Each structure stands twice: as C-alpha cells, then as structure tokens.
N, C-alpha and C positions, 0 to 999 in steps of 0.2 A: 357219432360213433357208428362204425359199420356193424350191422347185424348179420352174422354168418348164417343164422337160421333161416333167413329169407333167400339165400343163394340157391338158385335152381339146382346146382350140382349137389348141394347138401340136402335139399328137399326130396329129390328123386334119386334113389340109390343107384339105379341103372345108368343115370346120366353121368355120374362121376366115373364109373367103370368104362363107359363108352368113350368118354373124353380122354381117359388114360390110354385106351387102345389107339385112338386116332393120334394122340400125341406121340406115342412110341412108333407107330407106323410112319408118321410124317418125318420124325427124326431119322428113321432108317432110310427113307427115300432121299431127304435133303442131304444128310451127312454122307450117305452111301455114294451118291453121285459125285459129291465133292471129293470123297476119298478115292474114287475111281480115277479122277483126273490127277490127284496127288500121287497116286501110285504110278501113273504114266510119267509124271515129272521125275519120279525116283528111278525110272528105267524099267519098271515092271508093267503089269497090266496088259492092256491091248497094244501089242507092239506094232501092229500094222497101221496105226493112226497116230497123229501128233497130238500132243497135249492141247494145243490150240483148237484143233478140229473136234477133239473129244469134249472140250469145254463148251464149244458152241452147241454141240449136240445135247449136252446135259444141263445147260444153264436154266432153261425154263423149268425143268423138273426139280432141280435143286432149289430154285427160288420158291416155287409153290410149296415144296416140302418144308422149307424154313419158315415161310409165312404161316402155314398151318401149325407148325410146331410151336412157334412163338405165340400164336393166338390161343391154342389149346393150353399151352404152359401158363399163360396169364389167367385163363379161366380156372385152371387148377389152383393157382396161387390165390385166387379170389375166394376160395372155399375157407381159408383160414390164413389171411395175410400176415397176421402178427406172428403166428407160429412158424410160418415159412421163412419170413425175413429175419426172425430171431436166430435161426440156425446158421452157423458159419459156413457150412458146406453149400447151403442154398445161396447165401450172399456171394460166395465165390462163383457159383454158376451164373448168377444174375449179373455179375461183373464180366465174366468171360463171354457171354452170349453176344453183347454188342461189340466187344473187341474182336471176336472171331468173324462176325458178319462184316465189320469194317475191313478187317484184314483180307477177307475173301474177295470183297468187291473193289478193293483198291490195289494193294501191293501184289497180291496173288494174281489178280486179273491182269495187271500190267506186265508181270513176268511171263505169264502164259502167252500173251499177245506179242511180246517183244522178242528181240534176238539177244538173249542173255546167255552167259556161259552156263553149261549144265550144272555146275556147282551152285549157282544162284537158284536155279529151278529146284534142285534137290533140297537146298536149305529152306526155301519157301514151303515146299511140300512137307518137310519135317515140322516146321512151325505150325502149319495149317492142321496137320494130323494131330499134333500135340494139343492144340486148342480144342478141336472137336472131340477128341477122346476124353479130355479133361472135363468137358461139359457133360458128356454121357455118364462118366463115372461119378461126377458130382451129384447128378440126379439119382444114380443108384445108391451112393453112399448115404444120401439124405433118406431115401426110402427105407434103409435098413438100420437107421439109428433112432 
C-alpha cells in the first residue's frame, strides 16, 4: 500500500505549491504554443507566417512545456492517487491527455506539414483546441469540487 505521508510534496508544504506553479506555467507554455499554431490554422494569429513555419518555431517549446506539465501532473497525482483517480473529472483529464498528445504529434502534425484543404486545417485546429481546453477545464473543475 502506498503511504502518502512519505511523499515529498506532502511532507514539505512549500514543495506542493511550487509544483503546482510549475505545472500551471508549463501548461501555459505547452498549450499556449500549440494554440498559437491552431489559431493560425483557423486563419487568425500571426498572419505573416504559415502554420508549418510557426509549428517548426514552437515545437521545442511546446514539447518541453508538455513534458514538464505531465511530469509535474504525475507528481501532484502521487500526493493522493486514490482520491485523484476516484474523481470522474480527473479520470476524464487522464484519458484526454494521451489522446491530445497523440493527436498533436500525429494527425495535427501531418496536416500542418501537408498540403490539405483549409477546411481540413480548420477542423484539426478545432479538435486540437477542444482537447486542450477540455484538459485545462477538467483540472480546474477538479480543483473546485
């Protein structure tokens, strides 16, 4: 049985808060850079550059942001895994994260690099934004229930 009282984040009050801050900031960087490219696919955002060029410029930053967000998210989950996993909103978030990451690095990446009709790019952007916004709001809904 896992003893949550031995978890570093539970033992040191400052560590949990610091981890939350890093989690939120890394989500903002990772998802923010993804959203920037999605907005370009929708026809908005930085109009002087293509979605492909913008994606190349933001890939490393979004990848680092997502890696840090997932790592800190798992650290936070480890503070009380039974409570987190028992909550349906958190289970929904834990389901969506790998779906959104897979979508981002497969279908979305292929559409950004390829010569697809604008309606395909817009559709992919809408799906991507819906996934990432759902992940963020799932975390918020969990926090306030």
